[in-house]
VEXFI-37245 format. One line per 5 residues: number of its first residue (from 1); their letters; for each residue x, y, z of C-alpha. Coordinates in Angstrom, 1 decimal. Example, Ala and Ser with C-alpha at 12.3 -4.5 7.8 and 13.67 -1.06 7.14 Angstrom:
1) AS) 12.3/-4.5/7.8  13.7/-1.1/7.1
This chain:
1) XXXXX) -12.5/-2.9/35.2  -11.9/0.3/33.3  -15.6/0.6/32.4  -16.5/0.0/36.1  -14.3/2.9/37.2
6) XXXXX) -15.7/5.2/34.5  -19.2/4.5/35.7  -18.2/5.0/39.3  -16.4/8.3/38.5  -19.5/9.4/36.5
11) XXXXX) -21.8/8.6/39.5  -19.4/10.5/41.9  -19.4/13.5/39.5  -23.2/13.5/39.2  -23.5/13.2/43.0
16) XXXXX) -21.1/16.2/43.5  -23.1/18.2/41.0  -26.3/17.4/42.8  -24.8/18.4/46.1  -23.4/21.6/44.7
21) XXXXX) -26.8/22.5/43.1  -28.6/21.7/46.4  -26.2/23.8/48.3  -26.6/26.7/45.9  -30.4/26.5/46.1
26) XXXXX) -30.1/26.4/49.9  -27.9/29.5/49.9  -30.2/31.4/47.6  -33.3/30.4/49.6  -31.6/31.4/52.8
31) XXXXX) -30.6/34.8/51.4  -34.1/35.4/50.2  -35.6/34.5/53.6  -33.4/37.0/55.4  -35.0/40.4/55.3
36) XXXXX) -33.0/43.4/54.2  -34.5/45.2/57.2  -36.0/43.8/60.4  -38.7/45.7/62.4  -39.3/44.6/65.9
41) XXXXX) -42.0/45.7/68.4  -40.6/46.5/71.8  -40.8/43.4/74.2  -42.4/41.3/71.6  -40.7/38.1/70.2
46) XXXXX) -40.2/37.9/66.4  -39.0/34.6/64.9  -37.3/34.0/61.5  -36.6/30.6/60.0  -33.9/29.9/57.4
51) XXXXX) -33.2/27.1/54.9  -29.6/26.7/56.2  -28.0/27.5/59.6  -26.7/31.0/60.0  -25.1/33.2/62.6
56) XXXXX) -26.0/36.8/63.3  -23.1/38.9/64.6  -24.4/42.2/66.2  -22.5/45.5/66.3  -20.4/46.4/69.3
61) XXXXX) -23.1/48.8/70.6  -25.6/46.1/71.1  -26.3/45.9/74.9  -28.5/43.8/77.1  -31.6/45.4/75.6
66) XXXXX) -31.7/42.9/72.7  -32.1/39.1/73.3  -31.4/36.5/70.6  -32.7/33.0/71.2  -32.8/33.8/74.9
71) XXXXX) -29.2/35.2/75.1  -27.9/38.7/75.1  -27.3/40.0/71.6  -23.8/41.3/72.5  -22.6/37.8/73.4
76) XXXXX) -24.8/35.6/71.2  -22.6/33.4/68.9  -25.1/30.6/68.0  -25.4/29.0/64.6  -29.0/28.0/63.9
81) XXXXX) -31.7/27.8/61.2  -34.2/29.6/63.5  -33.6/32.9/65.3  -35.9/34.6/67.7  -35.3/38.2/68.8
86) XXXXX) -36.8/40.3/71.5  -35.9/44.0/72.3  -36.5/45.6/75.7  -36.3/49.2/74.5  -36.8/51.3/71.4
91) XXXXX) -33.7/51.7/69.3  -31.7/50.4/66.4  -29.1/47.7/65.8  -27.0/46.3/63.0  -26.0/42.7/62.3
96) XXXXX) -23.9/40.7/59.9  -25.4/37.4/58.8  -22.9/34.5/58.1  -23.9/31.2/56.6  -22.7/28.4/58.9
101) XXXXX) -21.1/31.2/60.9  -18.4/31.5/58.2  -19.6/32.7/54.8  -20.9/36.3/54.8  -24.4/36.6/53.3
106) XXXXX) -25.7/40.1/54.0  -25.9/42.9/56.5  -29.2/43.7/58.2  -30.5/46.8/60.0  -32.9/46.2/62.9
111) XXXXX) -35.4/48.9/64.1  -37.3/48.6/67.4  -40.5/50.6/67.9  -43.6/50.6/70.1  -46.5/48.3/69.1
116) XXXXX) -48.9/50.0/66.7  -52.7/49.8/66.5  -54.5/51.6/63.6  -58.0/52.1/62.2  -58.2/50.2/58.9
121) XXXXX) -60.3/52.3/56.4  -61.0/50.8/53.0  -62.8/53.9/51.7  -62.1/55.7/48.4  -60.6/59.2/48.3
126) XXXXX) -60.3/61.7/45.5  -56.6/62.7/45.1  -55.4/66.1/43.7  -51.7/66.9/43.7  -49.6/69.7/42.2
131) XXXXX) -46.0/69.0/41.1  -43.0/70.6/42.8  -42.3/72.7/39.7  -43.4/72.1/36.1  -42.7/68.4/35.4
136) XXXXX) -41.1/67.6/32.1  -42.6/64.5/30.5  -40.4/64.5/27.4  -39.3/66.5/24.5  -40.9/66.9/21.0
141) XXXXX) -40.7/68.6/17.7  -42.2/72.0/16.8  -43.4/73.0/13.4  -41.8/76.3/12.4  -41.5/78.6/9.4
146) XXXXX) -38.0/78.6/7.9  -37.0/81.7/5.8  -35.3/81.1/2.5  -33.4/83.3/0.1  -36.4/84.6/-2.0
151) XXXXX) -38.2/85.7/1.3  -40.7/82.8/0.9  -41.1/80.5/3.9  -41.2/76.8/4.2  -42.2/74.5/7.0
156) XXXXX) -39.5/72.6/9.0  -39.4/70.8/12.4  -37.2/71.7/15.3  -36.5/70.1/18.7  -34.8/72.9/20.8
161) XXXXX) -34.9/71.0/24.1  -33.7/67.6/22.8  -30.7/66.3/24.9  -31.0/69.3/27.2  -34.1/68.5/29.2
166) XXXXX) -35.4/65.0/30.0  -38.4/63.2/31.5  -38.4/63.7/35.2  -36.9/67.2/35.3  -38.8/69.8/37.3
171) XXXXX) -38.6/73.4/36.1  -38.5/75.7/39.1  -37.5/79.0/37.6  -37.3/80.8/34.2  -34.6/83.4/33.7
176) XXXXX) -34.0/83.4/37.5  -37.7/84.1/38.2  -39.5/81.5/40.3  -42.6/80.1/38.8  -45.7/78.5/40.3
181) XXXXX) -47.0/76.7/37.2  -47.1/76.4/33.5  -49.0/79.6/32.8  -46.3/81.7/34.6  -43.6/79.8/32.7
186) XXXXX) -45.2/80.4/29.3  -45.8/84.1/30.1  -42.1/84.7/30.8  -41.1/82.8/27.7  -43.4/84.9/25.5
191) XXXXX) -42.3/88.2/27.0  -38.5/87.5/26.9  -36.5/89.7/24.5  -33.8/87.0/24.0  -34.4/83.7/22.4
196) XXXXX) -32.1/82.0/24.8  -34.1/80.9/27.9  -32.3/80.0/31.2  -34.1/77.4/33.2  -33.5/76.3/36.8
201) XXXXX) -34.2/72.6/36.9  -34.5/70.1/39.7  -32.9/66.8/38.4  -32.6/63.8/40.7  -32.6/66.1/43.8
206) XXXXX) -30.0/68.5/42.4  -30.7/72.0/41.1  -29.0/72.7/37.8  -29.2/75.5/35.2  -29.7/74.8/31.5
211) XXXXX) -30.3/77.1/28.5  -32.9/76.3/25.9  -33.5/78.3/22.7  -37.2/79.2/22.2  -38.6/78.9/18.7
216) XXXXX) -41.7/80.6/17.2  -44.3/78.0/16.2  -46.5/78.3/13.2  -49.3/79.3/15.6  -47.4/82.4/16.6
221) XXXXX) -46.5/81.2/20.1  -42.9/80.8/21.4  -42.2/77.2/22.5  -39.4/75.1/24.0  -40.5/71.8/22.6
226) XXXXX) -41.3/70.0/25.8  -44.3/68.1/27.1  -45.1/69.1/30.7  -47.5/68.4/33.6  -48.2/70.5/36.7
231) XXXXX) -51.0/68.5/38.5  -52.8/65.2/38.6  -56.1/63.9/39.8  -57.3/60.3/40.5  -59.1/58.0/42.9
236) XXXXX) -57.4/55.7/45.4  -58.2/53.9/48.7  -57.3/55.0/52.2  -55.5/52.1/54.0  -55.5/53.3/57.6
241) XXXXX) -55.8/56.3/59.9  -54.5/56.7/63.4  -56.1/58.4/66.4  -54.4/61.7/65.5  -55.7/61.7/61.9
246) XXXXX) -52.5/60.6/60.2  -53.3/58.4/57.2  -51.7/56.3/54.6  -53.2/55.4/51.2  -52.5/53.7/47.8
251) XXXXX) -49.6/51.4/48.9  -47.6/52.8/46.0  -46.5/56.2/44.8  -48.4/58.6/42.5  -46.6/58.1/39.2
256) XXXXX) -46.9/60.1/36.0  -48.9/58.0/33.6  -46.7/59.1/30.6  -43.2/58.7/32.0  -43.9/56.2/34.7
261) XXXXX) -41.8/58.3/37.1  -42.9/59.0/40.7  -44.0/62.6/41.0  -42.4/65.2/43.3  -45.3/67.0/44.8
266) XXXXX) -45.5/70.6/46.2  -48.9/70.2/47.7  -51.9/67.9/47.6  -55.4/67.4/48.9  -57.9/64.6/49.5
271) XXXXX) -61.6/65.0/48.7  -64.7/62.8/48.9  -65.2/61.1/45.5  -68.6/60.0/44.1  -68.2/56.6/42.4
276) XXXXX) -70.7/56.5/39.5  -69.8/53.1/37.9  -67.6/50.1/38.6  -66.1/48.7/35.4  -65.4/45.0/36.0
281) XXXXX) -61.9/43.7/35.5  -61.4/41.1/32.8  -58.4/39.2/31.4  -56.0/41.8/29.8  -58.5/44.5/30.5
286) XXXXX) -58.2/46.0/34.0  -61.3/47.3/35.6  -61.8/50.7/37.2  -63.8/52.6/39.9  -65.2/55.3/37.7
291) XXXXX) -66.4/58.5/39.4  -66.0/62.2/39.9  -64.1/64.2/42.6  -66.0/67.0/44.3  -63.7/69.9/45.1
296) XXXXX) -66.3/71.6/47.3  -65.4/72.6/50.9  -67.9/70.1/52.3  -66.1/67.3/50.6  -62.6/68.3/51.6
301) XXXXX) -60.9/65.5/53.7  -57.4/66.6/54.3  -53.9/67.2/53.0  -51.3/65.1/51.2  -47.9/65.7/52.8
306) XXXXX) -45.7/63.0/51.1  -45.6/60.9/48.0  -43.3/57.9/48.3  -42.8/54.5/46.7  -44.8/53.0/49.5
311) XXXXX) -47.9/55.3/49.2  -49.1/58.8/50.0  -49.2/60.1/53.5  -50.9/63.1/55.2  -53.5/64.1/57.7
316) XXXXX) -57.3/64.2/57.5  -59.4/66.9/59.2  -61.4/66.2/62.4  -64.7/65.7/60.6  -63.1/63.2/58.2
321) XXXXX) -61.4/61.4/61.1  -64.7/60.9/62.9  -66.3/59.5/59.7  -63.4/57.2/58.8  -63.0/55.8/62.4
326) XXXXX) -66.7/55.6/63.2  -68.1/52.1/64.1  -64.6/50.7/63.9  -61.9/49.8/66.4  -58.1/50.1/66.0
331) XXXXX) -56.4/46.8/65.3  -52.8/45.8/65.9  -50.5/45.4/62.9  -48.6/42.3/62.0  -44.9/42.5/61.1
336) XXXXX) -43.8/40.5/58.1  -42.4/37.6/60.2  -45.9/36.9/61.4  -47.7/37.0/58.1  -48.4/33.6/56.6
341) XXXXX) -49.9/32.2/53.5  -53.6/31.4/53.7  -56.9/33.0/54.3  -57.3/36.7/55.0  -59.7/39.5/54.0
346) XXXXX) -59.8/42.9/52.5  -61.9/45.9/53.6  -63.5/48.0/50.9  -66.5/49.9/49.8  -67.7/49.0/46.3
351) XXXXX) -71.2/50.3/46.5  -72.6/48.4/49.5  -70.8/50.2/52.3  -67.6/49.3/54.0  -67.4/45.5/54.1
356) XXXXX) -65.0/42.6/54.6  -64.4/40.2/51.6  -62.4/37.0/51.6  -59.0/36.6/50.0  -56.1/34.3/50.1
361) XXXXX) -52.4/35.3/50.7  -50.7/33.1/48.1  -47.1/34.1/48.6  -45.1/36.2/51.1  -41.8/37.8/49.9
366) XXXXX) -39.5/39.1/52.6  -37.3/41.1/50.2  -37.5/42.6/46.7  -39.9/45.2/45.4  -41.8/46.6/48.4
371) XXXXX) -44.9/47.1/46.4  -44.9/43.3/45.7  -44.3/41.9/49.2  -47.3/39.6/48.9  -49.3/37.9/46.1
376) XXXXX) -53.0/37.8/46.9  -56.1/36.2/45.3  -59.6/37.4/45.7  -61.8/34.4/46.6  -65.0/36.1/47.7
381) XXXXX) -67.6/35.4/44.9  -69.6/38.5/45.8  -66.6/40.8/45.3  -65.7/39.1/42.1  -69.3/39.5/40.9
386) XXXXX) -69.1/43.3/41.6  -65.6/44.1/40.5  -64.2/41.1/38.7  -61.4/41.1/41.3  -59.0/44.0/41.8
391) XXXXX) -59.7/47.2/39.8  -58.0/50.6/39.5  -59.0/52.7/42.4  -58.6/49.8/44.9  -54.9/50.5/45.5
396) XXXXX) -54.5/50.9/49.2  -57.3/48.5/50.2  -56.4/47.2/53.6  -55.7/43.5/54.2  -56.6/41.9/57.5
401) XXXXX) -55.3/38.5/58.7  -56.0/36.9/62.1  -57.6/40.2/63.3  -54.5/42.3/62.4  -53.7/44.8/59.7
406) XXXXX) -51.0/43.2/57.5  -50.8/45.3/54.3  -52.5/46.9/51.4  -53.4/46.0/47.8  -51.1/47.7/45.3
411) XXXXX) -51.4/46.2/41.8  -53.6/43.8/39.8  -52.4/41.0/37.5  -53.4/42.2/34.0  -54.1/38.6/32.8
416) XXXXX) -55.7/37.5/36.1  -57.9/40.2/37.6  -58.7/38.2/40.7  -55.0/38.2/41.6  -52.6/41.0/42.5
421) XXXXX) -49.7/42.3/44.6  -49.8/43.8/48.1  -47.3/45.7/50.4  -46.5/45.0/54.0  -48.1/47.5/56.3
426) XXXXX) -44.8/47.9/58.2  -43.3/49.4/55.0  -46.1/52.0/55.0  -45.6/52.7/58.7  -41.9/53.5/58.0
431) XXXX) -42.9/56.3/55.6  -45.9/57.9/57.4  -44.2/60.9/58.9  -43.9/64.0/56.8
């Protein structure tokens, strides 16, 4: 009898553990399926499905303009695993999501805007940006002469900026004199009569003042012991342009290759690039669109107004707008609740003109890193034959599904060049104004 009860208790314990684990998985799956932010198009229904029943409680300001499962948002109290929302006017709302109507899960902001139609581009652009100040990449040692008692000199190493400046700092002024670049900064440092140099630095959006001692290097030049950058060039892909010439590109920010930090830019320009070679991507060896950027007036395309985590944004000139939108039609965009796993295509120009190539959307992630909203796989044998898959320079390549613009390519898998990440186009739309 005792052995029977022990087996029964063990079975009950295992059953309880299984139920607890299943509930935990259900809660995590439900939380993952609830977007941190919800974008709605005015008068269009958007539907979200969840693993477990939830209730959305809207703020007190929600009026009759927002309908949830057919009811007014201000009175809606339903608990369900499927929620449809429709807004009658542009605006914003806030909601608290409770599991089973009881357990708080998260809070969600809801933004309502007019439906958008854009021209998908898929053409390369040469990118030139200047940093908003002299960007510090890191600190280093300087070889100097050290005087000794018998007047002879010996070599030693000094790091004057260590623990004072750090990667990601932007030097805006030297001894209270504003600078426009490294040459001006160096000139002031050389001409200063005092070895103590005052620097005005932008650090994490806050202006601070620091003092660094200059030292005389063995080459006869005064230095602060820092690695710096003041501009950057590269090739990326334009994702879309609207009828007014506003564009988005890359799908991710312009980051410094040394520090990995996103660059604060003072100004930037787009130019027409000339791709000379396509280096095919291979396992553990990413490929590249290799070319040159022409900085001539005839190849100028427009300005870069903003550099964000979701891409670069700006405006192209009239001539470029005509070229980029020629022989194309604006297409509607899909919001993330409409994007599904399955067949899609990318638009790119890899030497044969602007063409559509087949891909598959392998996974859709509602939350997390915005640059990794989707996992995609190149399935078009012709594109694979040309590029090996996704190569450097294809960041920003537009993705089309069901005749709608849904996102842009952002990164390649290093070990699988035919696969990569993509961003939702709605994330890029949110950042387009500058």
